[in-house]
C-alpha positions as CSV (number, residue, x, y, z in Angstrom):
1,M,50.0,87.3,82.7
2,R,51.5,89.4,85.5
3,W,53.6,86.6,86.9
4,I,55.5,86.1,83.6
5,G,59.2,86.3,84.3
6,W,62.5,84.6,84.8
7,I,63.2,82.1,87.5
8,C,66.9,81.4,88.0
9,L,67.8,77.9,89.1
10,G,71.5,77.2,88.8
11,L,74.2,76.7,86.1
12,F,73.7,76.0,82.4
13,F,75.5,72.7,82.0
14,A,77.7,70.3,83.9
15,Q,80.3,70.8,81.2
16,A,80.5,73.4,78.4
17,G,79.4,72.1,75.0
18,W,77.6,69.1,76.3
19,A,73.8,68.8,75.6
20,L,71.6,68.7,78.6
21,E,69.3,65.6,78.6
22,I,65.8,65.2,80.0
23,R,66.0,61.6,81.0
24,G,62.6,61.2,82.7
25,V,59.5,63.1,83.7
26,R,57.3,62.2,86.7
27,Y,54.4,63.8,88.4
28,W,52.4,63.5,91.7
29,N,49.1,64.9,93.0
30,A,49.3,66.4,96.5
31,P,46.4,67.8,98.4
32,D,47.3,71.4,97.5
33,H,49.5,71.2,94.5
34,V,50.8,69.1,91.6
35,R,54.5,68.3,91.4
36,L,56.4,67.6,88.2
37,V,60.0,66.3,88.3
38,F,62.3,66.4,85.3
39,D,65.3,64.1,85.7
40,T,68.2,65.8,84.0
41,S,71.8,65.0,83.2
42,G,73.0,68.3,84.8
43,Q,71.8,71.5,86.4
44,V,69.5,73.6,84.2
45,K,68.5,77.2,84.0
46,P,65.2,77.4,82.2
47,R,63.3,80.5,81.1
48,V,59.9,80.3,82.7
49,F,56.9,82.2,81.6
50,G,53.1,82.0,81.3
51,L,50.6,82.4,78.5
52,E,46.8,83.0,78.5
53,D,43.9,82.0,76.3
54,P,44.4,79.2,76.9
55,D,46.4,79.0,80.1
56,R,49.9,77.5,79.7
57,L,53.2,77.4,81.6
58,V,56.3,77.4,79.4
59,L,59.8,76.3,80.2
60,D,62.5,77.0,77.6
61,M,65.8,75.1,78.1
62,H,68.8,76.0,76.0
63,G,70.9,73.1,74.7
64,A,68.6,70.5,76.1
65,K,67.3,67.3,74.4
66,L,64.3,65.2,75.4
67,R,65.2,61.6,75.8
68,A,62.1,60.3,77.6
69,P,58.4,60.0,76.8
70,L,56.1,62.6,78.4
71,P,53.4,61.2,80.8
72,K,49.8,61.8,80.1
73,P,48.1,63.3,83.2
74,A,45.1,61.4,84.5
75,A,41.7,63.0,84.0
76,G,41.3,63.9,87.7
77,T,44.7,65.6,87.9
78,P,44.3,69.2,89.3
79,F,45.6,72.1,87.3
80,L,47.4,70.1,84.6
81,K,45.7,69.1,81.4
82,A,48.5,68.0,79.2
83,L,52.3,68.1,78.8
84,R,54.0,68.6,75.4
85,S,57.3,69.6,73.9
86,G,58.6,71.5,71.0
87,K,61.5,73.5,69.4
88,P,60.7,77.2,69.1
89,R,64.2,77.8,67.6
90,P,67.4,75.9,67.1
91,G,69.1,74.7,70.3
92,V,66.1,75.3,72.5
93,L,63.8,72.7,74.0
94,R,60.4,74.0,75.0
95,M,58.2,72.2,77.6
96,V,54.6,73.4,77.6
97,L,52.2,72.6,80.4
98,D,48.6,73.0,79.3
99,L,46.6,74.1,82.3
100,K,43.0,73.7,83.3
101,T,43.1,76.9,85.4
102,P,45.6,79.7,86.1
103,V,48.3,78.6,88.6
104,R,50.9,79.9,90.9
105,P,54.1,78.1,89.8
106,K,57.2,77.3,91.9
107,V,60.2,76.1,90.0
108,F,63.5,75.0,91.5
109,S,66.4,72.5,91.1
110,L,67.6,69.7,93.3
111,L,71.1,68.3,93.4
112,P,71.9,64.6,93.2
113,N,71.4,62.3,96.2
114,E,71.7,58.5,96.8
115,H,68.5,57.8,94.9
116,Y,68.3,60.4,92.1
117,G,70.5,62.6,89.9
118,H,69.9,66.2,89.0
119,R,66.3,67.2,89.0
120,L,64.2,70.2,87.9
121,V,61.0,70.5,90.0
122,V,57.8,72.4,89.0
123,D,55.1,72.8,91.6
124,L,51.7,74.0,90.5
125,Y,49.6,75.8,93.2
126,A,46.1,77.4,92.9
127,R,46.2,81.1,92.4
128,G,44.5,83.0,95.2
129,G,42.8,85.7,93.0
130,K,39.7,84.0,92.0
131,Q,39.0,82.5,95.4
132,A,39.1,86.0,96.9
133,E,36.2,87.0,94.5
134,K,33.7,84.9,96.5
135,P,33.1,86.8,99.7
136,R,30.0,84.9,100.6
137,Q,31.9,81.6,100.7
138,V,34.7,83.1,102.7
139,E,32.2,84.6,105.2
140,K,30.6,81.2,105.5
141,L,33.9,79.6,106.3
142,K,34.7,82.3,108.9
143,A,31.3,81.7,110.6
144,A,31.8,77.9,110.8
145,P,32.3,76.7,114.4
146,L,35.7,75.6,115.5
147,K,36.2,71.8,115.7
148,Y,38.7,70.7,118.3
149,R,40.6,67.5,117.8
150,D,42.1,64.8,120.0
151,V,45.8,64.8,120.7
152,V,47.4,61.8,119.0
153,I,49.9,59.7,120.9
154,A,52.0,57.2,118.9
155,I,52.9,54.2,121.1
156,D,55.8,52.1,119.9
157,A,56.3,48.6,121.3
158,G,60.0,47.8,120.8
159,H,61.4,44.9,118.8
160,G,59.0,42.2,117.4
161,G,59.1,39.3,115.0
162,D,62.5,37.7,114.7
163,D,63.9,40.4,116.9
164,P,62.9,39.3,120.5
165,G,64.9,42.0,122.2
166,A,66.3,41.1,125.6
167,I,65.4,37.7,127.1
168,G,65.1,37.1,130.8
169,R,66.4,34.0,132.7
170,A,62.9,32.5,132.7
171,G,62.7,32.9,128.9
172,T,60.6,36.1,129.0
173,Q,61.0,38.0,125.7
174,E,61.1,41.8,125.7
175,K,59.0,42.0,122.5
176,D,56.1,40.3,124.2
177,V,55.9,42.2,127.5
178,V,56.4,45.7,125.9
179,L,53.6,45.0,123.4
180,S,51.3,44.0,126.2
181,I,52.1,47.2,128.1
182,A,51.7,49.2,124.9
183,R,48.2,47.8,124.4
184,K,47.2,48.6,128.0
185,L,48.5,52.1,127.6
186,A,46.6,52.6,124.4
187,S,43.4,51.4,126.1
188,L,43.9,53.9,128.9
189,I,44.6,56.7,126.5
190,N,41.6,55.9,124.3
191,Q,39.4,56.0,127.4
192,S,40.6,59.6,128.2
193,R,38.6,62.4,126.7
194,G,40.6,64.4,124.2
195,M,43.3,61.7,123.6
196,K,43.8,59.1,120.9
197,A,46.4,56.3,120.8
198,V,48.0,54.8,117.7
199,L,50.1,51.7,117.9
200,T,53.1,51.4,115.6
201,R,53.2,47.7,116.1
202,K,50.0,45.8,116.8
203,G,51.3,42.2,116.7
204,D,54.4,40.0,116.7
205,Y,56.3,41.4,113.7
206,Y,59.3,43.6,113.2
207,I,59.2,47.1,111.9
208,P,62.4,48.9,110.9
209,L,63.3,51.7,113.2
210,R,63.0,54.5,110.6
211,R,59.7,53.0,109.5
212,R,58.4,53.5,113.0
213,M,59.2,57.2,112.7
214,E,57.3,57.3,109.4
215,L,54.3,55.7,111.0
216,D,54.0,58.3,113.7
217,R,54.3,61.1,111.1
218,K,51.6,59.4,109.0
219,A,49.4,59.3,112.1
220,R,50.1,63.1,112.6
221,A,51.1,62.2,116.1
222,D,51.6,65.0,118.7
223,L,54.1,62.9,120.6
224,F,55.9,59.6,120.2
225,L,56.6,57.1,123.1
226,S,58.6,54.0,122.7
227,I,58.4,51.2,125.3
228,H,61.2,48.8,126.1
229,A,62.6,46.6,128.9
230,D,66.2,47.1,129.9
231,S,68.9,44.5,130.3
232,F,72.3,44.4,131.9
233,K,75.0,41.7,132.7
234,N,74.6,42.3,136.4
235,P,71.2,40.7,137.4
236,K,70.9,43.1,140.3
237,A,70.4,46.1,138.1
238,S,66.8,47.3,138.4
239,G,64.5,50.2,137.9
240,A,62.9,52.3,135.2
241,G,64.4,54.9,133.0
242,V,63.3,57.6,130.5
243,Y,65.4,58.7,127.5
244,I,65.3,61.6,125.0
245,L,67.5,62.2,122.0
246,S,71.0,63.4,122.8
247,R,72.4,66.5,121.2
248,R,74.9,64.4,119.3
249,G,72.2,62.2,118.0
250,A,70.2,65.3,116.9
251,S,73.3,66.7,115.1
252,S,74.0,63.5,113.2
253,E,70.4,63.2,112.1
254,A,70.3,66.8,111.0
255,A,73.4,66.2,108.8
256,R,71.6,63.1,107.4
257,W,68.5,65.1,106.4
258,L,70.5,68.1,105.0
259,A,72.6,65.8,102.8
260,A,69.4,64.7,101.0
261,Q,66.9,67.5,101.3
262,E,64.3,65.9,99.1
263,N,63.8,63.3,101.8
264,A,63.4,66.1,104.4
265,S,60.3,67.5,102.7
266,D,57.7,68.6,105.3
267,L,59.8,67.2,108.2
268,V,60.1,70.5,110.0
269,G,56.7,71.4,111.3
270,G,55.2,71.1,107.9
271,V,57.8,73.3,106.3
272,S,59.6,71.8,103.3
273,L,63.4,72.1,103.1
274,D,63.5,71.2,99.5
275,D,63.7,74.7,98.1
276,K,65.8,76.3,100.9
277,D,69.5,76.9,100.6
278,D,71.8,75.0,102.9
279,V,72.2,77.8,105.5
280,L,68.5,78.5,105.8
281,A,67.6,74.8,105.9
282,K,70.1,74.2,108.7
283,V,68.7,77.1,110.7
284,L,65.1,75.9,110.3
285,L,66.1,72.3,111.2
286,D,68.1,73.5,114.2
287,L,65.2,75.6,115.5
288,S,62.8,72.8,115.1
289,Q,65.1,70.2,116.8
290,T,65.8,72.6,119.7
291,A,62.0,73.2,120.4
292,T,61.3,69.5,120.0
293,R,64.0,68.5,122.5
294,E,62.6,71.0,125.0
295,H,59.2,69.5,124.7
296,S,60.6,65.9,124.9
297,Q,62.4,66.9,128.1
298,A,59.2,68.2,129.6
299,L,57.3,65.0,128.6
300,A,60.1,62.8,129.9
301,R,60.2,64.6,133.3
302,E,56.4,64.1,133.7
303,V,56.6,60.4,132.8
304,L,59.6,59.8,135.1
305,R,57.9,61.6,138.0
306,Q,54.9,59.2,137.7
307,L,57.1,56.1,137.4
308,Q,58.9,57.1,140.6
309,R,55.6,56.7,142.4
310,I,55.2,53.0,141.5
311,G,58.8,51.7,141.8
312,R,62.5,52.1,141.7
313,I,64.1,54.5,139.2
314,H,67.4,53.3,137.7
315,H,68.5,56.8,136.8
316,H,67.3,59.8,138.9
317,G,66.9,62.1,135.9
318,V,66.1,62.1,132.2
319,Q,68.8,60.3,130.2
320,Q,70.0,61.1,126.7
321,A,71.0,58.7,123.9
322,G,71.0,58.5,120.1
323,F,68.1,56.1,119.7
324,V,66.9,56.2,116.0
325,V,63.2,56.1,116.9
326,L,63.6,59.4,118.8
327,K,65.0,61.4,115.9
328,S,61.9,63.1,114.4
329,P,62.7,66.8,114.3
330,D,59.3,68.1,115.1
331,I,57.6,65.4,117.2
332,P,58.4,65.2,121.0
333,S,59.7,61.7,121.5
334,V,60.7,59.7,124.6
335,L,61.8,56.1,125.2
336,V,60.7,54.4,128.4
337,E,62.7,51.5,129.9
338,T,60.0,50.0,132.2
339,A,62.3,47.6,134.1
340,F,65.2,45.2,133.8
341,I,64.2,41.9,132.3
342,S,67.7,40.6,133.3
343,N,66.7,41.0,136.9
344,P,64.7,37.9,138.0
345,R,62.4,39.8,140.3
346,E,61.6,42.5,137.7
347,E,61.3,39.8,135.0
348,H,58.5,38.3,137.1
349,R,56.8,41.6,137.4
350,L,57.1,42.2,133.6
351,R,55.2,39.0,133.1
352,S,52.4,40.1,135.5
353,S,49.4,41.8,134.0
354,K,48.9,43.7,137.3
355,Y,52.3,45.3,137.1
356,Q,51.9,45.9,133.4
357,W,48.8,48.0,134.3
358,Y,50.9,49.9,136.9
359,W,53.4,50.9,134.2
360,A,50.7,51.8,131.7
361,R,48.8,54.0,134.2
362,A,52.0,55.8,135.3
363,I,52.9,56.6,131.7
364,Q,49.4,57.7,130.9
365,R,49.3,60.0,133.9
366,G,52.7,61.5,132.8
367,I,51.4,62.1,129.3
368,R,48.3,63.8,130.6
369,A,50.4,66.0,132.9
370,Y,52.5,67.0,130.0
371,F,49.5,68.0,127.9
372,H,48.1,70.0,130.8
373,S,50.6,72.8,129.9
374,H,51.6,71.8,126.3
375,A,48.4,70.9,124.6
376,P,48.3,72.0,120.9
377,P,45.9,75.0,120.5
378,D,43.4,73.2,118.2
379,T,42.8,70.3,120.6
380,I,40.1,69.4,123.1
381,L,42.7,69.4,125.9
382,A,43.7,73.0,125.1
383,A,40.0,74.0,124.9
384,E,39.3,72.4,128.3
385,R,42.1,74.0,130.3
386,R,41.2,75.1,133.8
387,H,42.7,77.9,135.9
388,V,42.3,77.9,139.7
389,I,42.1,81.5,140.9
390,G,44.8,82.4,143.4
391,R,44.8,85.1,146.1
392,G,45.1,88.6,144.6
393,E,44.4,87.6,141.0
394,S,42.0,89.5,138.8
395,L,40.1,88.6,135.7
396,A,42.2,91.1,133.7
397,K,45.5,89.6,135.0
398,I,44.3,86.0,134.2
399,A,43.2,87.1,130.7
400,R,46.5,88.7,130.0
401,Q,48.3,85.5,131.2
402,Y,46.5,83.4,128.6
403,G,46.6,86.0,125.8
404,I,42.8,86.6,125.6
405,S,40.4,89.4,126.4
406,T,38.7,89.9,129.7
407,R,35.3,89.9,127.9
408,D,36.0,86.6,126.2
409,L,37.0,85.1,129.5
410,M,33.8,86.3,131.1
411,D,31.6,85.1,128.3
412,Y,33.2,81.7,128.2
413,N,32.5,81.3,131.9
414,H,29.1,82.9,131.9
415,L,30.2,85.6,134.3
416,T,28.0,88.8,134.6
417,G,30.7,90.7,136.5
418,T,34.4,90.9,137.2
419,R,34.2,89.8,140.8
420,I,36.0,86.5,141.5
421,K,37.3,84.7,144.6
422,A,40.3,82.5,145.4
423,G,39.7,78.9,144.7
424,Q,37.2,79.5,142.0
425,I,37.9,77.5,138.8
426,L,37.8,79.2,135.4
427,K,37.7,77.5,132.0
428,I,40.3,78.9,129.6
429,P,38.9,79.1,126.0
430,L,40.9,78.0,122.9
431,G,43.2,80.7,121.7
432,G,44.5,81.3,125.2
């Protein structure tokens, strides 16, 4: 096979003369690949090559011994038919992966972390060659109409369960009022075309902070918004506030992920850090965090602007803090302090359904204003963008502004000519 070759992965052994042990073998099925993990006693440098008729992937490891049973792949496992071992010559352990179809392998090693020791990872991906031999199917896929999706907003009601949060003088518990506001906000969002809300907490129970981050990732959220009620020893303190992650908080979180890269898989805009060296992983993570903080800042400004319209603002500007729930590297995240529950007047408002709707509507308007200029390109909101024509603008200029052709702009708006007038509204198609 043309991809036969060597793949270098590290050093031979942790200490010269010691036998390398394979202490465990695990595998998982992912949507686009199969991953095998060999738990080893030290770093390993296997010789990796492929064989045909039948298709096999072979890993030869010098000085290694197998100390664990090999798993039997389930019948529905893609690519992988069986896993076996042998000794082609003295001092060499051979692992053979019997394949159902030709694959594109990716082999790399991982250093120990708090959960695992040394590991050798083998990812099996489909080879692209055979798929390219089906032009009719490819043409059919190209001709399929684009399907736009809703933007997904993860709404996180703070605290819950045995963590009541702040408690007002009248006994109002933060966990209850923020859940009520979160539910109202979710209702408003779900009534808005092109938007979908997901609640991280739907009842009176506690969710660990990092689990809340995991839930918004699982929901493929486009943004994350955590709702709280503030508290202070001075009962006169009042007003709303909006927070994003501080630079120091981002730096400490980056260090945490980079220290255990296996746990950072697919955290940076879908790009895995597992197989990147430390320098490249740090650069990718820093770029992702910088872009996310910029989007978080834009979202926070819009929400704060709407909150100013309904009441007092405690801080006239977006604040920064190291809140754990704001630390996703690629999901814009903000935390909203609706009011001070320690202030008797604001505590009364927090208990009021009418005021809860005020806060929910203000936050919803802020979210929509943010997506007006930051909607992901594959969403309904992006496809439905509007442009109000200003004086002196031409179709060609507007088309260039949105990165589309003049003809596409004309066709999308059913225009027979290029004459336009100020005040006229144009729909901007997806891709612009």
